[in-house]
C-alpha positions in Angstrom: 69.7 57.9 125.7 73.3 58.4 124.7 75.0 60.0 121.8 74.9 57.9 118.6 78.0 56.3 117.2 77.2 57.8 113.9 76.9 61.6 113.8 73.8 62.4 111.8 74.6 66.1 111.7 77.8 65.3 109.9 76.4 62.9 107.3 75.4 63.4 103.7 71.8 62.6 102.8 72.8 59.3 101.3 74.8 58.3 104.4 72.0 59.3 106.7 69.4 57.4 104.8 71.7 54.3 104.6 72.2 54.3 108.3 68.8 55.5 109.6 66.4 54.6 106.7 65.5 51.3 108.3 64.7 52.7 111.7 61.1 52.8 110.6 60.1 49.5 108.9 60.5 49.7 105.1 59.9 53.5 105.4 63.1 55.4 104.5 60.9 58.4 103.8 61.0 59.3 107.5 64.8 59.6 107.5 64.7 61.4 104.1 62.3 64.0 105.3 64.2 64.6 108.5 67.5 65.1 106.7 65.7 67.4 104.3 64.5 69.6 107.2 68.1 69.9 108.4 70.1 68.3 111.2 71.9 69.9 114.1 74.3 68.6 116.7 71.2 67.9 118.9 70.3 65.2 116.4 73.5 63.3 117.3 71.7 62.2 120.5 69.6 59.1 120.1 66.6 60.6 122.1 66.6 63.8 120.1 66.8 61.9 116.8 64.0 59.6 117.9 61.8 62.6 118.9 62.5 64.3 115.6 61.7 61.2 113.6 58.5 60.7 115.6 57.4 64.2 114.7 57.9 63.4 111.0 55.5 60.5 111.4 53.0 62.5 113.4 52.9 65.2 110.8 52.5 62.7 107.9 49.3 62.2 106.1 46.9 59.5 107.3 47.6 57.6 104.1 51.4 57.7 104.8 50.9 56.6 108.4 48.7 53.7 107.3 51.3 52.6 104.8 53.9 52.7 107.6 51.7 50.6 109.9 51.1 48.1 107.1 54.8 47.9 106.4 55.1 45.9 109.7 54.9 42.1 109.7 52.6 40.1 111.8 54.0 38.9 115.1 55.0 35.2 114.8 53.4 35.4 111.3 54.1 33.6 108.0 56.8 36.1 107.0 58.8 35.1 110.0 58.4 31.4 109.1 59.5 32.1 105.6 62.5 34.1 106.8 61.2 37.3 105.1 61.5 39.7 108.1 64.0 42.6 108.2 67.1 41.8 110.3 65.7 44.2 113.0 62.2 42.6 113.1 63.7 39.1 113.1 66.0 40.0 116.1 63.1 41.8 118.0 60.7 38.8 117.5 63.4 36.3 118.5 64.3 38.4 121.6 60.6 38.1 122.7 60.7 34.4 122.3 58.3 34.2 119.4 60.5 31.6 117.8 59.9 29.3 120.8 56.1 29.2 120.4 54.4 25.9 120.9 52.1 24.8 118.1 49.1 25.9 120.2 50.7 29.3 120.9 51.6 29.7 117.2 48.0 28.9 116.3 46.7 31.5 118.8 49.0 34.1 117.2 47.6 33.3 113.8 44.0 33.5 115.1 44.7 36.9 116.8 46.6 38.3 113.8 43.6 37.4 111.6 41.0 38.7 114.0 42.9 41.9 114.5 43.4 42.6 110.8 39.8 41.7 110.1 38.6 44.2 112.7 41.1 47.1 112.2 42.4 46.6 108.6 46.1 46.7 109.6 48.5 44.4 111.6 48.8 44.4 115.3 51.9 46.4 116.3 53.7 46.1 119.5 57.2 47.0 120.5 58.2 43.6 121.7 61.6 44.4 123.3 61.6 43.5 127.0 58.4 41.5 126.4 57.6 37.8 125.9 55.1 35.8 123.9 52.7 35.5 126.9 52.5 39.3 127.3 52.1 39.8 123.6 49.2 37.3 123.4 47.6 39.1 126.4 48.1 42.4 124.5 46.1 41.1 121.6 43.2 40.2 124.0 43.4 43.6 125.6 43.5 45.6 122.4 41.0 43.7 120.3 38.2 45.4 122.3 39.4 48.9 121.2 38.0 51.0 118.4 39.9 51.6 115.1 40.9 55.1 116.0 42.4 54.1 119.4 44.3 51.2 117.7 45.5 53.5 114.9 47.0 55.8 117.5 48.4 52.9 119.5 50.0 51.4 116.5 51.8 54.7 115.7 52.9 55.0 119.3 54.3 51.4 119.3 56.1 52.1 116.0 57.8 55.1 117.6 58.9 52.9 120.5 60.3 50.4 118.0 62.2 53.1 116.2 63.6 54.5 119.5 64.8 51.0 120.4 66.4 50.6 117.0 68.1 54.0 117.4 69.5 52.9 120.8 71.0 49.9 119.1 72.8 52.2 116.6 
């Protein structure tokens, strides 16, 4: 990854949170905690900032991690239809072709979202960049057989990937 356009190490807390607070979906606390720990010139590189933010999430309480997971929208879900996604989520889902679903595919997404939430208690999370709706539907099938601990871990890993992609965009 390259150096960020914005220099985190030179930002005030308010500036840092304004720019990077949305990297983790509706969870500015990740950026706040990182800034509070202190930033160096190393954090001006996207990969270093991504790794540091991922460490904040990894060290968070299970409750905070669950809230982070639950802050994510369903893929091709009702929030997307109502236009309620964050700009980043909307762009990511559109890039994966989720807005191009047939009625049958959309119904499958709804069924998988409901089955996944029923089994695990949180939404299916996948970093959809460089993916498409067919791969995402297959991902549901593959992951629905997992246990809750495996999926909790996978969800956090996918969230870290999403954050790294968002940092690349910045």
